[in-house]
Backbone as XML, in Angstrom:
<?xml version="1.0"?>
<chain id="A" units="angstrom">
  <residue number="1" name="UNK">
    <atom name="N" x="0.875" y="-1.728" z="0.163"/>
    <atom name="CA" x="-0.322" y="-0.158" z="0.190"/>
    <atom name="C" x="1.417" y="1.418" z="-0.070"/>
  </residue>
  <residue number="2" name="UNK">
    <atom name="N" x="0.319" y="2.161" z="-0.818"/>
    <atom name="CA" x="1.424" y="3.162" z="-1.400"/>
    <atom name="C" x="1.098" y="4.189" z="-0.157"/>
  </residue>
  <residue number="3" name="UNK">
    <atom name="N" x="1.949" y="5.552" z="0.478"/>
    <atom name="CA" x="1.442" y="6.321" z="1.166"/>
    <atom name="C" x="1.529" y="7.821" z="0.242"/>
  </residue>
  <residue number="4" name="UNK">
    <atom name="N" x="0.284" y="8.072" z="1.343"/>
    <atom name="CA" x="-1.086" y="9.539" z="0.531"/>
    <atom name="C" x="-0.157" y="10.943" z="1.409"/>
  </residue>
  <residue number="5" name="UNK">
    <atom name="N" x="-0.946" y="11.793" z="0.672"/>
    <atom name="CA" x="-0.464" y="13.177" z="1.123"/>
    <atom name="C" x="-1.209" y="13.049" z="2.500"/>
  </residue>
  <residue number="6" name="UNK">
    <atom name="N" x="-2.958" y="12.139" z="3.085"/>
    <atom name="CA" x="-3.297" y="12.178" z="3.771"/>
    <atom name="C" x="-2.490" y="11.275" z="5.424"/>
  </residue>
  <residue number="7" name="UNK">
    <atom name="N" x="-1.887" y="10.550" z="4.673"/>
    <atom name="CA" x="-0.809" y="9.915" z="5.920"/>
    <atom name="C" x="0.073" y="10.790" z="6.190"/>
  </residue>
  <residue number="8" name="UNK">
    <atom name="N" x="1.129" y="11.459" z="5.190"/>
    <atom name="CA" x="1.949" y="12.271" z="5.514"/>
    <atom name="C" x="1.725" y="13.173" z="6.472"/>
  </residue>
  <residue number="9" name="UNK">
    <atom name="N" x="-0.062" y="13.959" z="6.229"/>
    <atom name="CA" x="-0.185" y="14.980" z="6.582"/>
    <atom name="C" x="-0.460" y="14.464" z="8.521"/>
  </residue>
  <residue number="10" name="UNK">
    <atom name="N" x="-0.460" y="14.192" z="8.405"/>
    <atom name="CA" x="-0.858" y="13.028" z="9.705"/>
    <atom name="C" x="-2.450" y="12.470" z="10.112"/>
  </residue>
  <residue number="11" name="UNK">
    <atom name="N" x="-2.709" y="11.628" z="8.882"/>
    <atom name="CA" x="-4.466" y="11.162" z="9.227"/>
    <atom name="C" x="-5.341" y="12.343" z="9.249"/>
  </residue>
  <residue number="12" name="UNK">
    <atom name="N" x="-6.644" y="11.899" z="10.040"/>
    <atom name="CA" x="-7.848" y="12.371" z="10.852"/>
    <atom name="C" x="-6.849" y="14.016" z="11.508"/>
  </residue>
  <residue number="13" name="UNK">
    <atom name="N" x="-6.104" y="13.565" z="12.270"/>
    <atom name="CA" x="-5.126" y="14.403" z="13.298"/>
    <atom name="C" x="-4.641" y="15.638" z="13.078"/>
  </residue>
  <residue number="14" name="UNK">
    <atom name="N" x="-4.205" y="15.122" z="11.820"/>
    <atom name="CA" x="-3.567" y="16.365" z="10.873"/>
    <atom name="C" x="-4.427" y="17.480" z="9.972"/>
  </residue>
  <residue number="15" name="UNK">
    <atom name="N" x="-5.013" y="16.571" z="9.651"/>
    <atom name="CA" x="-6.167" y="17.246" z="8.810"/>
    <atom name="C" x="-7.263" y="17.734" z="9.362"/>
  </residue>
  <residue number="16" name="UNK">
    <atom name="N" x="-7.712" y="17.792" z="10.885"/>
    <atom name="CA" x="-8.496" y="18.676" z="11.527"/>
    <atom name="C" x="-7.379" y="19.454" z="12.125"/>
  </residue>
  <residue number="17" name="UNK">
    <atom name="N" x="-5.787" y="19.690" z="12.257"/>
    <atom name="CA" x="-5.635" y="20.454" z="12.386"/>
    <atom name="C" x="-5.538" y="21.589" z="11.386"/>
  </residue>
  <residue number="18" name="UNK">
    <atom name="N" x="-5.282" y="20.997" z="10.746"/>
    <atom name="CA" x="-5.113" y="22.148" z="8.810"/>
    <atom name="C" x="-6.372" y="22.698" z="8.668"/>
  </residue>
  <residue number="19" name="UNK">
    <atom name="N" x="-7.352" y="22.179" z="9.062"/>
    <atom name="CA" x="-8.785" y="22.403" z="8.699"/>
    <atom name="C" x="-9.330" y="23.677" z="10.477"/>
  </residue>
  <residue number="20" name="UNK">
    <atom name="N" x="-8.751" y="22.954" z="11.246"/>
    <atom name="CA" x="-9.487" y="24.387" z="12.431"/>
    <atom name="C" x="-8.418" y="25.233" z="12.208"/>
  </residue>
  <residue number="21" name="UNK">
    <atom name="N" x="-6.630" y="25.629" z="11.368"/>
    <atom name="CA" x="-6.196" y="26.612" z="11.663"/>
    <atom name="C" x="-6.639" y="27.470" z="10.451"/>
  </residue>
  <residue number="22" name="UNK">
    <atom name="N" x="-7.069" y="26.348" z="9.479"/>
    <atom name="CA" x="-7.475" y="27.655" z="8.024"/>
    <atom name="C" x="-9.002" y="28.719" z="9.290"/>
  </residue>
  <residue number="23" name="UNK">
    <atom name="N" x="-10.009" y="27.710" z="9.756"/>
    <atom name="CA" x="-10.419" y="28.838" z="10.240"/>
    <atom name="C" x="-10.429" y="29.705" z="11.187"/>
  </residue>
  <residue number="24" name="UNK">
    <atom name="N" x="-9.296" y="29.068" z="11.985"/>
    <atom name="CA" x="-9.265" y="30.740" z="12.807"/>
    <atom name="C" x="-8.230" y="31.381" z="11.932"/>
  </residue>
  <residue number="25" name="UNK">
    <atom name="N" x="-8.033" y="31.110" z="11.330"/>
    <atom name="CA" x="-7.011" y="32.612" z="10.742"/>
    <atom name="C" x="-8.500" y="33.628" z="9.902"/>
  </residue>
  <residue number="26" name="UNK">
    <atom name="N" x="-8.681" y="32.288" z="9.229"/>
    <atom name="CA" x="-10.742" y="33.112" z="8.686"/>
    <atom name="C" x="-11.047" y="34.356" z="9.251"/>
  </residue>
  <residue number="27" name="UNK">
    <atom name="N" x="-11.236" y="33.714" z="11.217"/>
    <atom name="CA" x="-12.211" y="34.419" z="11.644"/>
    <atom name="C" x="-11.108" y="35.744" z="12.515"/>
  </residue>
  <residue number="28" name="UNK">
    <atom name="N" x="-10.090" y="35.799" z="12.253"/>
    <atom name="CA" x="-9.092" y="36.922" z="13.728"/>
    <atom name="C" x="-8.205" y="37.867" z="11.865"/>
  </residue>
  <residue number="29" name="UNK">
    <atom name="N" x="-8.181" y="36.818" z="10.516"/>
    <atom name="CA" x="-7.721" y="38.170" z="9.402"/>
    <atom name="C" x="-8.430" y="39.246" z="9.011"/>
  </residue>
  <residue number="30" name="UNK">
    <atom name="N" x="-8.163" y="40.572" z="9.281"/>
    <atom name="CA" x="-8.469" y="41.952" z="8.463"/>
    <atom name="C" x="-8.991" y="41.061" z="7.323"/>
  </residue>
  <residue number="31" name="UNK">
    <atom name="N" x="-7.772" y="40.701" z="6.736"/>
    <atom name="CA" x="-7.916" y="40.362" z="5.056"/>
    <atom name="C" x="-8.299" y="39.203" z="4.531"/>
  </residue>
  <residue number="32" name="UNK">
    <atom name="N" x="-9.322" y="38.677" z="5.567"/>
    <atom name="CA" x="-10.003" y="38.076" z="5.561"/>
    <atom name="C" x="-12.056" y="37.746" z="4.994"/>
  </residue>
  <residue number="33" name="UNK">
    <atom name="N" x="-11.972" y="39.296" z="5.957"/>
    <atom name="CA" x="-13.456" y="39.499" z="6.171"/>
    <atom name="C" x="-14.004" y="39.622" z="4.987"/>
  </residue>
  <residue number="34" name="UNK">
    <atom name="N" x="-13.985" y="39.408" z="3.783"/>
    <atom name="CA" x="-15.039" y="38.917" z="3.213"/>
    <atom name="C" x="-15.305" y="37.912" z="2.562"/>
  </residue>
  <residue number="35" name="UNK">
    <atom name="N" x="-14.171" y="36.913" z="3.088"/>
    <atom name="CA" x="-14.883" y="35.653" z="3.112"/>
    <atom name="C" x="-15.930" y="35.007" z="4.161"/>
  </residue>
  <residue number="36" name="UNK">
    <atom name="N" x="-14.742" y="35.686" z="5.213"/>
    <atom name="CA" x="-15.874" y="35.153" z="6.394"/>
    <atom name="C" x="-17.091" y="35.842" z="6.791"/>
  </residue>
  <residue number="37" name="UNK">
    <atom name="N" x="-17.934" y="36.860" z="5.759"/>
    <atom name="CA" x="-19.073" y="37.171" z="5.762"/>
    <atom name="C" x="-20.221" y="36.567" z="4.826"/>
  </residue>
  <residue number="38" name="UNK">
    <atom name="N" x="-19.617" y="35.087" z="3.740"/>
    <atom name="CA" x="-19.648" y="34.322" z="2.898"/>
    <atom name="C" x="-20.478" y="33.800" z="4.244"/>
  </residue>
  <residue number="39" name="UNK">
    <atom name="N" x="-19.413" y="33.375" z="5.304"/>
    <atom name="CA" x="-20.019" y="31.349" z="6.138"/>
    <atom name="C" x="-20.910" y="31.885" z="7.295"/>
  </residue>
  <residue number="40" name="UNK">
    <atom name="N" x="-21.807" y="31.180" z="7.437"/>
    <atom name="CA" x="-22.613" y="31.529" z="8.419"/>
    <atom name="C" x="-22.188" y="32.192" z="10.087"/>
  </residue>
  <residue number="41" name="UNK">
    <atom name="N" x="-22.241" y="32.105" z="10.868"/>
    <atom name="CA" x="-21.731" y="32.479" z="12.629"/>
    <atom name="C" x="-20.910" y="31.442" z="13.416"/>
  </residue>
  <residue number="42" name="UNK">
    <atom name="N" x="-21.666" y="30.119" z="13.055"/>
    <atom name="CA" x="-20.806" y="29.443" z="13.574"/>
    <atom name="C" x="-19.996" y="28.453" z="12.859"/>
  </residue>
  <residue number="43" name="UNK">
    <atom name="N" x="-19.222" y="27.683" z="12.377"/>
    <atom name="CA" x="-18.153" y="27.236" z="11.202"/>
    <atom name="C" x="-18.018" y="25.818" z="11.674"/>
  </residue>
  <residue number="44" name="UNK">
    <atom name="N" x="-18.805" y="25.625" z="12.235"/>
    <atom name="CA" x="-19.276" y="24.037" z="12.999"/>
    <atom name="C" x="-19.302" y="22.836" z="11.215"/>
  </residue>
  <residue number="45" name="UNK">
    <atom name="N" x="-20.786" y="23.560" z="10.931"/>
    <atom name="CA" x="-20.901" y="23.185" z="9.828"/>
    <atom name="C" x="-19.511" y="22.948" z="8.480"/>
  </residue>
  <residue number="46" name="UNK">
    <atom name="N" x="-19.583" y="24.285" z="8.326"/>
    <atom name="CA" x="-17.920" y="24.734" z="7.684"/>
    <atom name="C" x="-16.741" y="23.661" z="7.611"/>
  </residue>
  <residue number="47" name="UNK">
    <atom name="N" x="-16.382" y="23.544" z="9.201"/>
    <atom name="CA" x="-15.640" y="22.825" z="8.962"/>
    <atom name="C" x="-15.674" y="21.611" z="8.841"/>
  </residue>
  <residue number="48" name="UNK">
    <atom name="N" x="-16.632" y="20.766" z="9.084"/>
    <atom name="CA" x="-17.227" y="19.263" z="9.271"/>
    <atom name="C" x="-17.063" y="18.701" z="7.455"/>
  </residue>
  <residue number="49" name="UNK">
    <atom name="N" x="-17.692" y="20.158" z="6.781"/>
    <atom name="CA" x="-16.920" y="19.754" z="5.223"/>
    <atom name="C" x="-15.998" y="19.661" z="4.453"/>
  </residue>
  <residue number="50" name="UNK">
    <atom name="N" x="-15.148" y="20.562" z="4.892"/>
    <atom name="CA" x="-14.483" y="21.400" z="4.790"/>
    <atom name="C" x="-13.559" y="19.557" z="4.865"/>
  </residue>
  <residue number="51" name="UNK">
    <atom name="N" x="-13.330" y="19.183" z="6.833"/>
    <atom name="CA" x="-12.447" y="18.351" z="6.904"/>
    <atom name="C" x="-12.978" y="16.776" z="6.501"/>
  </residue>
  <residue number="52" name="UNK">
    <atom name="N" x="-13.894" y="16.674" z="5.894"/>
    <atom name="CA" x="-14.579" y="15.848" z="5.003"/>
    <atom name="C" x="-13.868" y="15.860" z="3.875"/>
  </residue>
  <residue number="53" name="UNK">
    <atom name="N" x="-14.317" y="16.638" z="2.559"/>
    <atom name="CA" x="-13.371" y="17.315" z="1.465"/>
    <atom name="C" x="-12.765" y="16.840" z="1.765"/>
  </residue>
  <residue number="54" name="UNK">
    <atom name="N" x="-11.060" y="17.133" z="3.019"/>
    <atom name="CA" x="-9.747" y="17.245" z="2.764"/>
    <atom name="C" x="-9.342" y="15.696" z="2.394"/>
  </residue>
  <residue number="55" name="UNK">
    <atom name="N" x="-9.971" y="14.778" z="3.041"/>
    <atom name="CA" x="-9.860" y="13.812" z="3.852"/>
    <atom name="C" x="-9.888" y="13.186" z="2.548"/>
  </residue>
  <residue number="56" name="UNK">
    <atom name="N" x="-10.928" y="13.141" z="1.680"/>
    <atom name="CA" x="-10.275" y="12.151" z="0.737"/>
    <atom name="C" x="-9.668" y="13.135" z="-0.621"/>
  </residue>
  <residue number="57" name="UNK">
    <atom name="N" x="-9.916" y="14.424" z="-0.199"/>
    <atom name="CA" x="-8.689" y="14.848" z="-1.665"/>
    <atom name="C" x="-7.218" y="14.216" z="-1.442"/>
  </residue>
  <residue number="58" name="UNK">
    <atom name="N" x="-6.907" y="14.226" z="-0.027"/>
    <atom name="CA" x="-5.342" y="14.023" z="0.144"/>
    <atom name="C" x="-5.133" y="12.327" z="0.291"/>
  </residue>
  <residue number="59" name="UNK">
    <atom name="N" x="-6.375" y="11.943" z="-0.098"/>
    <atom name="CA" x="-6.204" y="10.554" z="0.102"/>
    <atom name="C" x="-6.091" y="9.311" z="0.915"/>
  </residue>
  <residue number="60" name="UNK">
    <atom name="N" x="-7.111" y="9.897" z="1.564"/>
    <atom name="CA" x="-7.698" y="9.059" z="2.853"/>
    <atom name="C" x="-9.267" y="9.325" z="2.606"/>
  </residue>
  <residue number="61" name="UNK">
    <atom name="N" x="-10.213" y="8.720" z="3.614"/>
    <atom name="CA" x="-11.594" y="8.265" z="2.930"/>
    <atom name="C" x="-12.115" y="9.239" z="3.115"/>
  </residue>
  <residue number="62" name="UNK">
    <atom name="N" x="-12.658" y="8.793" z="1.723"/>
    <atom name="CA" x="-13.956" y="9.894" z="0.898"/>
    <atom name="C" x="-15.039" y="10.208" z="1.485"/>
  </residue>
  <residue number="63" name="UNK">
    <atom name="N" x="-14.442" y="10.942" z="3.221"/>
    <atom name="CA" x="-16.391" y="10.487" z="3.761"/>
    <atom name="C" x="-16.837" y="12.099" z="3.189"/>
  </residue>
  <residue number="64" name="UNK">
    <atom name="N" x="-16.759" y="12.886" z="2.220"/>
    <atom name="CA" x="-17.140" y="13.693" z="1.564"/>
    <atom name="C" x="-18.186" y="13.383" z="0.831"/>
  </residue>
  <residue number="65" name="UNK">
    <atom name="N" x="-17.479" y="12.632" z="0.147"/>
    <atom name="CA" x="-18.507" y="11.875" z="-1.204"/>
    <atom name="C" x="-19.200" y="10.944" z="-0.772"/>
  </residue>
  <residue number="66" name="UNK">
    <atom name="N" x="-18.910" y="9.951" z="0.296"/>
    <atom name="CA" x="-19.815" y="9.722" z="1.374"/>
    <atom name="C" x="-21.063" y="10.174" z="1.751"/>
  </residue>
  <residue number="67" name="UNK">
    <atom name="N" x="-21.297" y="11.651" z="2.438"/>
    <atom name="CA" x="-22.426" y="11.919" z="2.800"/>
    <atom name="C" x="-23.596" y="12.659" z="2.383"/>
  </residue>
  <residue number="68" name="UNK">
    <atom name="N" x="-22.537" y="13.214" z="0.790"/>
    <atom name="CA" x="-22.961" y="14.703" z="-0.136"/>
    <atom name="C" x="-22.591" y="14.236" z="-1.309"/>
  </residue>
  <residue number="69" name="UNK">
    <atom name="N" x="-22.219" y="12.749" z="-1.490"/>
    <atom name="CA" x="-22.277" y="12.557" z="-3.027"/>
    <atom name="C" x="-20.559" y="13.147" z="-4.024"/>
  </residue>
  <residue number="70" name="UNK">
    <atom name="N" x="-20.622" y="13.458" z="-5.026"/>
    <atom name="CA" x="-19.727" y="14.455" z="-5.514"/>
    <atom name="C" x="-19.131" y="15.330" z="-5.005"/>
  </residue>
  <residue number="71" name="UNK">
    <atom name="N" x="-17.521" y="16.120" z="-5.086"/>
    <atom name="CA" x="-18.330" y="17.892" z="-4.255"/>
    <atom name="C" x="-18.348" y="18.480" z="-5.705"/>
  </residue>
  <residue number="72" name="UNK">
    <atom name="N" x="-18.696" y="18.424" z="-6.910"/>
    <atom name="CA" x="-18.810" y="19.274" z="-8.141"/>
    <atom name="C" x="-18.729" y="20.735" z="-6.230"/>
  </residue>
  <residue number="73" name="UNK">
    <atom name="N" x="-17.274" y="20.952" z="-6.326"/>
    <atom name="CA" x="-17.032" y="22.151" z="-5.840"/>
    <atom name="C" x="-17.556" y="23.620" z="-6.504"/>
  </residue>
  <residue number="74" name="UNK">
    <atom name="N" x="-17.137" y="23.637" z="-7.860"/>
    <atom name="CA" x="-17.690" y="24.603" z="-8.876"/>
    <atom name="C" x="-18.818" y="25.101" z="-8.678"/>
  </residue>
  <residue number="75" name="UNK">
    <atom name="N" x="-20.078" y="24.149" z="-8.380"/>
    <atom name="CA" x="-21.998" y="24.564" z="-8.702"/>
    <atom name="C" x="-22.618" y="24.248" z="-6.974"/>
  </residue>
  <residue number="76" name="UNK">
    <atom name="N" x="-21.105" y="24.285" z="-6.160"/>
    <atom name="CA" x="-21.401" y="23.832" z="-4.242"/>
    <atom name="C" x="-20.819" y="25.646" z="-4.372"/>
  </residue>
  <residue number="77" name="UNK">
    <atom name="N" x="-20.179" y="26.034" z="-5.003"/>
    <atom name="CA" x="-19.865" y="27.313" z="-4.795"/>
    <atom name="C" x="-20.214" y="28.642" z="-5.466"/>
  </residue>
  <residue number="78" name="UNK">
    <atom name="N" x="-20.896" y="28.254" z="-6.657"/>
    <atom name="CA" x="-21.773" y="29.331" z="-7.417"/>
    <atom name="C" x="-22.868" y="30.245" z="-6.245"/>
  </residue>
  <residue number="79" name="UNK">
    <atom name="N" x="-23.654" y="29.798" z="-6.043"/>
    <atom name="CA" x="-24.504" y="30.671" z="-5.112"/>
    <atom name="C" x="-23.945" y="32.346" z="-4.373"/>
  </residue>
  <residue number="80" name="UNK">
    <atom name="N" x="-21.594" y="32.057" z="-4.490"/>
    <atom name="CA" x="-21.125" y="33.031" z="-3.832"/>
    <atom name="C" x="-20.105" y="33.192" z="-4.482"/>
  </residue>
  <residue number="81" name="UNK">
    <atom name="N" x="-19.770" y="35.134" z="-4.561"/>
    <atom name="CA" x="-19.880" y="35.587" z="-5.858"/>
    <atom name="C" x="-18.093" y="35.577" z="-5.347"/>
  </residue>
  <residue number="82" name="UNK">
    <atom name="N" x="-17.251" y="34.359" z="-6.206"/>
    <atom name="CA" x="-15.851" y="34.554" z="-5.608"/>
    <atom name="C" x="-15.700" y="35.413" z="-6.612"/>
  </residue>
  <residue number="83" name="UNK">
    <atom name="N" x="-14.646" y="35.793" z="-7.113"/>
    <atom name="CA" x="-13.074" y="36.730" z="-7.104"/>
    <atom name="C" x="-12.113" y="36.249" z="-6.515"/>
  </residue>
  <residue number="84" name="UNK">
    <atom name="N" x="-11.252" y="37.229" z="-8.059"/>
    <atom name="CA" x="-9.790" y="36.952" z="-7.248"/>
    <atom name="C" x="-9.871" y="36.859" z="-6.089"/>
  </residue>
  <residue number="85" name="UNK">
    <atom name="N" x="-10.200" y="38.242" z="-5.372"/>
    <atom name="CA" x="-9.615" y="38.973" z="-4.176"/>
    <atom name="C" x="-10.368" y="38.412" z="-2.841"/>
  </residue>
  <residue number="86" name="UNK">
    <atom name="N" x="-11.475" y="37.018" z="-3.438"/>
    <atom name="CA" x="-11.677" y="35.815" z="-2.472"/>
    <atom name="C" x="-11.093" y="35.070" z="-2.681"/>
  </residue>
  <residue number="87" name="UNK">
    <atom name="N" x="-10.552" y="34.377" z="-3.486"/>
    <atom name="CA" x="-9.817" y="33.760" z="-3.801"/>
    <atom name="C" x="-8.111" y="33.971" z="-3.008"/>
  </residue>
  <residue number="88" name="UNK">
    <atom name="N" x="-8.011" y="35.211" z="-3.235"/>
    <atom name="CA" x="-6.893" y="35.280" z="-2.462"/>
    <atom name="C" x="-7.187" y="35.437" z="-1.221"/>
  </residue>
  <residue number="89" name="UNK">
    <atom name="N" x="-7.907" y="35.634" z="-0.535"/>
    <atom name="CA" x="-8.724" y="35.600" z="0.814"/>
    <atom name="C" x="-8.245" y="34.245" z="1.458"/>
  </residue>
  <residue number="90" name="UNK">
    <atom name="N" x="-8.543" y="33.221" z="0.784"/>
    <atom name="CA" x="-9.232" y="32.079" z="0.973"/>
    <atom name="C" x="-7.453" y="31.310" z="0.982"/>
  </residue>
  <residue number="91" name="UNK">
    <atom name="N" x="-7.004" y="31.377" z="0.226"/>
    <atom name="CA" x="-5.120" y="31.089" z="-0.082"/>
    <atom name="C" x="-4.094" y="31.551" z="1.117"/>
  </residue>
  <residue number="92" name="UNK">
    <atom name="N" x="-5.208" y="32.942" z="1.667"/>
    <atom name="CA" x="-3.728" y="33.323" z="2.604"/>
    <atom name="C" x="-4.775" y="32.296" z="3.294"/>
  </residue>
  <residue number="93" name="UNK">
    <atom name="N" x="-5.688" y="32.428" z="4.478"/>
    <atom name="CA" x="-5.736" y="31.417" z="5.571"/>
    <atom name="C" x="-4.544" y="29.857" z="5.159"/>
  </residue>
  <residue number="94" name="UNK">
    <atom name="N" x="-5.290" y="29.789" z="4.167"/>
    <atom name="CA" x="-4.796" y="28.148" z="4.219"/>
    <atom name="C" x="-3.725" y="28.364" z="4.224"/>
  </residue>
  <residue number="95" name="UNK">
    <atom name="N" x="-2.924" y="28.693" z="3.046"/>
    <atom name="CA" x="-1.108" y="29.360" z="3.479"/>
    <atom name="C" x="-0.559" y="29.235" z="4.375"/>
  </residue>
  <residue number="96" name="UNK">
    <atom name="N" x="-1.355" y="30.021" z="5.052"/>
    <atom name="CA" x="-0.959" y="30.509" z="7.101"/>
    <atom name="C" x="-1.151" y="29.289" z="7.981"/>
  </residue>
  <residue number="97" name="UNK">
    <atom name="N" x="-2.332" y="28.354" z="7.276"/>
    <atom name="CA" x="-2.626" y="27.214" z="8.189"/>
    <atom name="C" x="-1.792" y="25.665" z="7.872"/>
  </residue>
  <residue number="98" name="UNK">
    <atom name="N" x="-1.723" y="26.028" z="6.460"/>
    <atom name="CA" x="-0.712" y="25.160" z="5.582"/>
    <atom name="C" x="0.765" y="25.117" z="6.687"/>
  </residue>
  <residue number="99" name="UNK">
    <atom name="N" x="1.843" y="26.265" z="7.109"/>
    <atom name="CA" x="2.859" y="26.291" z="7.545"/>
    <atom name="C" x="2.638" y="26.019" z="8.968"/>
  </residue>
  <residue number="100" name="UNK">
    <atom name="N" x="1.825" y="26.142" z="9.708"/>
    <atom name="CA" x="1.951" y="25.195" z="10.506"/>
    <atom name="C" x="1.519" y="24.178" z="10.887"/>
  </residue>
  <residue number="101" name="UNK">
    <atom name="N" x="1.503" y="22.732" z="9.822"/>
    <atom name="CA" x="0.973" y="22.020" z="10.094"/>
    <atom name="C" x="2.285" y="21.178" z="9.287"/>
  </residue>
  <residue number="102" name="UNK">
    <atom name="N" x="3.182" y="20.142" z="10.226"/>
    <atom name="CA" x="3.917" y="19.998" z="10.448"/>
    <atom name="C" x="4.168" y="18.723" z="8.690"/>
  </residue>
  <residue number="103" name="UNK">
    <atom name="N" x="4.895" y="18.464" z="7.858"/>
    <atom name="CA" x="5.068" y="18.256" z="6.961"/>
    <atom name="C" x="6.144" y="18.353" z="6.292"/>
  </residue>
  <residue number="104" name="UNK">
    <atom name="N" x="6.653" y="17.569" z="4.947"/>
    <atom name="CA" x="8.020" y="17.610" z="4.235"/>
    <atom name="C" x="8.176" y="18.766" z="3.331"/>
  </residue>
  <residue number="105" name="UNK">
    <atom name="N" x="7.991" y="19.563" z="3.169"/>
    <atom name="CA" x="8.413" y="20.909" z="2.521"/>
    <atom name="C" x="7.797" y="20.736" z="0.900"/>
  </residue>
  <residue number="106" name="UNK">
    <atom name="N" x="8.162" y="19.868" z="0.247"/>
    <atom name="CA" x="7.705" y="19.686" z="-0.294"/>
    <atom name="C" x="6.423" y="19.470" z="-0.720"/>
  </residue>
  <residue number="107" name="UNK">
    <atom name="N" x="5.593" y="18.515" z="0.232"/>
    <atom name="CA" x="4.580" y="17.793" z="0.050"/>
    <atom name="C" x="4.107" y="19.410" z="0.582"/>
  </residue>
  <residue number="108" name="UNK">
    <atom name="N" x="4.071" y="20.006" z="1.273"/>
    <atom name="CA" x="3.299" y="21.216" z="1.564"/>
    <atom name="C" x="3.316" y="22.482" z="0.785"/>
  </residue>
  <residue number="109" name="UNK">
    <atom name="N" x="4.274" y="21.918" z="-0.363"/>
    <atom name="CA" x="3.904" y="23.069" z="-1.824"/>
    <atom name="C" x="3.287" y="22.119" z="-2.785"/>
  </residue>
  <residue number="110" name="UNK">
    <atom name="N" x="3.844" y="21.216" z="-2.761"/>
    <atom name="CA" x="2.114" y="20.093" z="-3.934"/>
    <atom name="C" x="1.210" y="20.915" z="-3.087"/>
  </residue>
  <residue number="111" name="UNK">
    <atom name="N" x="0.532" y="20.524" z="-1.851"/>
    <atom name="CA" x="-0.429" y="20.712" z="-1.282"/>
    <atom name="C" x="-0.619" y="22.299" z="-1.363"/>
  </residue>
  <residue number="112" name="UNK">
    <atom name="N" x="-0.105" y="23.337" z="-1.076"/>
    <atom name="CA" x="-0.334" y="24.766" z="-1.969"/>
    <atom name="C" x="-0.373" y="25.204" z="-3.811"/>
  </residue>
  <residue number="113" name="UNK">
    <atom name="N" x="-0.099" y="24.171" z="-3.853"/>
    <atom name="CA" x="0.078" y="24.809" z="-5.490"/>
    <atom name="C" x="-1.060" y="24.287" z="-5.954"/>
  </residue>
  <residue number="114" name="UNK">
    <atom name="N" x="-1.644" y="22.792" z="-5.545"/>
    <atom name="CA" x="-2.983" y="21.929" z="-6.371"/>
    <atom name="C" x="-4.267" y="22.971" z="-5.622"/>
  </residue>
  <residue number="115" name="UNK">
    <atom name="N" x="-4.455" y="23.181" z="-4.314"/>
    <atom name="CA" x="-5.254" y="23.677" z="-3.973"/>
    <atom name="C" x="-5.137" y="25.743" z="-4.708"/>
  </residue>
  <residue number="116" name="UNK">
    <atom name="N" x="-4.085" y="26.285" z="-4.571"/>
    <atom name="CA" x="-4.046" y="27.776" z="-5.285"/>
    <atom name="C" x="-4.790" y="26.679" z="-6.888"/>
  </residue>
  <residue number="117" name="UNK">
    <atom name="N" x="-4.258" y="25.713" z="-7.496"/>
    <atom name="CA" x="-5.162" y="25.944" z="-8.556"/>
    <atom name="C" x="-6.754" y="25.558" z="-8.761"/>
  </residue>
  <residue number="118" name="UNK">
    <atom name="N" x="-7.326" y="25.202" z="-7.147"/>
    <atom name="CA" x="-8.957" y="24.700" z="-7.290"/>
    <atom name="C" x="-9.419" y="26.001" z="-7.071"/>
  </residue>
  <residue number="119" name="UNK">
    <atom name="N" x="-8.445" y="26.728" z="-5.745"/>
    <atom name="CA" x="-8.949" y="28.270" z="-5.610"/>
    <atom name="C" x="-9.144" y="29.147" z="-6.542"/>
  </residue>
  <residue number="120" name="UNK">
    <atom name="N" x="-8.085" y="29.113" z="-7.971"/>
    <atom name="CA" x="-8.585" y="29.624" z="-9.481"/>
    <atom name="C" x="-9.386" y="28.986" z="-9.698"/>
  </residue>
  <residue number="121" name="UNK">
    <atom name="N" x="-9.856" y="27.805" z="-9.619"/>
    <atom name="CA" x="-11.381" y="27.130" z="-10.364"/>
    <atom name="C" x="-12.654" y="27.989" z="-10.249"/>
  </residue>
  <residue number="122" name="UNK">
    <atom name="N" x="-12.214" y="28.418" z="-8.252"/>
    <atom name="CA" x="-13.876" y="28.544" z="-8.183"/>
    <atom name="C" x="-14.387" y="30.066" z="-8.478"/>
  </residue>
  <residue number="123" name="UNK">
    <atom name="N" x="-13.300" y="30.843" z="-9.449"/>
    <atom name="CA" x="-13.670" y="31.898" z="-9.368"/>
    <atom name="C" x="-14.741" y="32.348" z="-10.259"/>
  </residue>
  <residue number="124" name="UNK">
    <atom name="N" x="-15.727" y="32.960" z="-9.876"/>
    <atom name="CA" x="-17.406" y="32.980" z="-10.978"/>
    <atom name="C" x="-18.047" y="34.245" z="-11.198"/>
  </residue>
  <residue number="125" name="UNK">
    <atom name="N" x="-16.607" y="35.135" z="-10.506"/>
    <atom name="CA" x="-16.648" y="36.518" z="-11.614"/>
    <atom name="C" x="-15.921" y="37.252" z="-11.554"/>
  </residue>
  <residue number="126" name="UNK">
    <atom name="N" x="-16.214" y="37.752" z="-13.061"/>
    <atom name="CA" x="-14.860" y="38.766" z="-14.169"/>
    <atom name="C" x="-14.395" y="40.058" z="-12.728"/>
  </residue>
  <residue number="127" name="UNK">
    <atom name="N" x="-13.149" y="39.568" z="-12.901"/>
    <atom name="CA" x="-12.540" y="40.814" z="-12.210"/>
    <atom name="C" x="-12.270" y="42.163" z="-13.118"/>
  </residue>
  <residue number="128" name="UNK">
    <atom name="N" x="-13.008" y="42.802" z="-12.077"/>
    <atom name="CA" x="-13.277" y="44.877" z="-12.958"/>
    <atom name="C" x="-11.954" y="45.786" z="-12.655"/>
  </residue>
  <residue number="129" name="UNK">
    <atom name="N" x="-11.934" y="46.639" z="-13.452"/>
    <atom name="CA" x="-10.512" y="47.143" z="-13.512"/>
    <atom name="C" x="-11.385" y="48.872" z="-12.788"/>
  </residue>
  <residue number="130" name="UNK">
    <atom name="N" x="-10.546" y="49.884" z="-12.119"/>
    <atom name="CA" x="-11.021" y="50.518" z="-11.232"/>
    <atom name="C" x="-10.365" y="51.535" z="-11.807"/>
  </residue>
</chain>
């Protein structure tokens, strides 16, 4: 059996730590207030969904698919206006969280790069020049 990023990040414990740190930063960083406002006051449901998604996405149990079906991330996020600013806010929080999780630096950069591509794919608003 091959070792997955899920295993290398610390399995369930590592993913929960990453998700908790991500939402911690979303809650406290003034630069993330735009995306924080898109979430419910209580982040428990969002934390649960992101944990389940990240578990399967990183090669662990497919908890999200088992409970909610195919992620269809773009469709699920379409009700929210997501532009470059929102992507950048999301990545700011995720990058800070990734930096706090113990893992191989190459793995961190691979995850960071893949999440950057995924976050860019979520953009559904044109960027307007002022």
